C-alpha positions in Angstrom: 7.4 -6.8 18.3 3.7 -6.0 17.9 4.4 -2.3 18.6 7.2 -2.2 16.1 5.1 -3.8 13.3 2.2 -1.4 14.1 4.6 1.6 14.0 6.1 0.4 10.8 2.7 -0.1 9.2 1.6 3.4 10.6 4.6 4.9 8.7 3.2 3.2 5.5 -0.2 4.8 6.1 1.4 8.2 6.9 3.4 8.1 3.7 0.4 7.1 1.6 -1.5 10.0 3.1 1.3 12.4 2.1 1.1 11.2 -1.5 -2.6 11.6 -1.6 -2.3 15.1 0.0 0.1 16.1 -2.8 -2.1 14.7 -5.5 -5.2 16.5 -4.1 -3.3 19.8 -4.8 -3.1 18.9 -8.5 -5.7 18.6 -11.3 -7.3 15.2 -11.3 -6.2 14.6 -14.9 -2.6 14.3 -13.7 -3.6 10.9 -12.3 -4.4 9.6 -15.7 -1.7 11.1 -17.9 0.1 8.4 -19.8 3.8 8.1 -19.0 6.6 5.8 -20.0 7.5 4.7 -16.5 7.1 1.7 -14.2 3.3 2.3 -14.4 1.5 3.8 -17.3 -0.3 6.3 -15.0 0.0 7.5 -11.4 -3.5 6.1 -10.8 -2.3 2.6 -11.8 0.6 3.0 -9.4 -1.8 3.8 -6.6 -4.0 0.9 -7.5 -1.0 -1.5 -7.5 0.1 -0.5 -4.0 -3.5 -1.0 -2.8 -3.7 -4.4 -4.6 -0.5 -5.7 -3.0 -1.6 -4.5 0.4 -4.9 -6.2 0.0 -3.5 -9.5 -1.3 -1.0 -9.8 1.6 -3.5 -8.9 4.3 -5.8 -11.6 2.9 -3.0 -14.2 3.1 -2.1 -13.1 6.6 -5.7 -13.5 7.6 -5.5 -17.1 6.5 -7.4 -17.0 3.3 -6.6 -19.7 0.7 -4.9 -19.4 -2.6 -8.2 -19.7 -4.4 -9.8 -17.0 -2.2 -6.9 -14.6 -2.9 -7.2 -15.2 -6.6 -10.9 -14.4 -6.4 -10.0 -11.2 -4.5 -8.1 -9.9 -7.5 -11.3 -9.4 -9.4 -12.9 -7.7 -6.4 -9.9 -5.3 -6.2 -10.3 -4.5 -9.9 -14.0 -3.6 -9.3 -13.3 -1.6 -6.2 -10.6 0.5 -7.8 -11.8 0.9 -11.4 -12.7 4.4 -12.5 -12.7 5.9 -9.0 -11.9 9.5 -8.1 -8.8 10.3 -6.0 -11.1 10.8 -3.0 -12.8 7.4 -3.5 -9.4 5.7 -3.9 -8.1 7.4 -0.8 -11.2 6.1 1.1 -10.4 2.6 0.0 -6.8 3.1 1.4 -8.2 4.3 4.7 -10.5 1.3 4.9 -7.6 -1.1 4.2 -5.5 0.7 6.8 -8.2 0.1 9.4 -8.4 -3.6 8.4 -4.6 -3.9 9.0 -4.8 -2.2 12.4 -7.5 -4.5 13.6 -5.6 -7.5 12.2 -2.3 -6.5 13.8 -3.8 -5.8 17.2 -5.4 -9.2 17.2 -2.7 -11.4 15.6 -1.2 -14.0 17.9 2.5 -14.2 17.1 4.0 -11.8 14.6 7.3 -13.7 14.5 6.1 -17.2 14.0 6.9 -18.6 10.5 3.8 -19.5 8.5 2.9 -20.3 5.0 1.2 -17.5 3.0 -0.3 -18.1 -0.5 0.3 -15.6 -3.2 -1.8 -15.7 -6.5 1.3 -15.4 -8.7 4.3 -16.5 -6.8 3.0 -19.5 -4.8 3.4 -20.1 -1.1 5.9 -18.1 1.0 7.3 -19.2 4.3 7.5 -16.0 6.4 6.3 -14.3 9.5 3.7 -11.6 9.7 6.4 -9.2 10.8 8.4 -9.9 7.7 5.4 -9.4 5.5 4.7 -6.1 7.1 8.2 -5.1 6.4 7.7 -6.2 2.8 4.5 -4.2 2.4 6.1 -1.1 3.7 9.2 -1.5 1.5 7.0 -2.2 -1.5 5.0 0.9 -0.8 8.1 3.0 -0.4 9.5 1.8 -3.7 6.3 2.6 -5.6 5.7 5.9 -3.8 9.2 6.8 -5.2 8.0 5.8 -8.6 5.0 8.1 -8.2 7.1 11.0 -7.1 9.3 10.5 -10.2 6.3 10.4 -12.4 5.0 13.7 -10.9 8.4 15.2 -11.6 8.2 14.0 -15.2 4.9 15.9 -15.5 6.4 19.0 -14.1 5.1 18.8 -10.5 6.9 18.3 -7.2 6.6 14.9 -5.6 5.5 14.1 -2.0 8.2 13.8 0.6 7.5 10.6 2.5 10.9 9.6 4.0 10.8 7.6 7.1 12.8 10.2 9.0 10.2 12.8 8.3 7.6 10.5 9.8 9.7 10.1 12.9 10.1 13.8 13.2 6.3 14.2 13.0 5.4 11.5 15.4 8.1 12.5 18.0 6.9 16.1 18.2 
């Protein structure tokens, strides 16, 4: 199960990198153009994915509800007014934290209680939360691709099957 969770999370990292690679090809102002979409800007969509990844990792690491609420302010500070390169570095750092955590976690299938600062306590396994994190990221990467199309740019292809093709070469 550990290998499956790590591979699933690795897909999430790969897909995020694909989005960042696409965004690096475009003028930086594209990130901050206001749109009537799920997020007001692409940048805010990227920050949201990072925020959710951070909150759930904190819960999986055993942090309390209060610690996670405090973390929200730190996330705001870490992501405010950053360049695309700086935000991408934060994503890389978070991915490494996840890898270390997943390699050291005891039982990824055991049900535990995880606090969330908005929705309360969730009874789930780490494996289930990894699946949620990946699904959540996939959903919002799709939003970002749609936003890019609204602005007249191609999105980033980040389908799981393309990940499989790449890792199975």
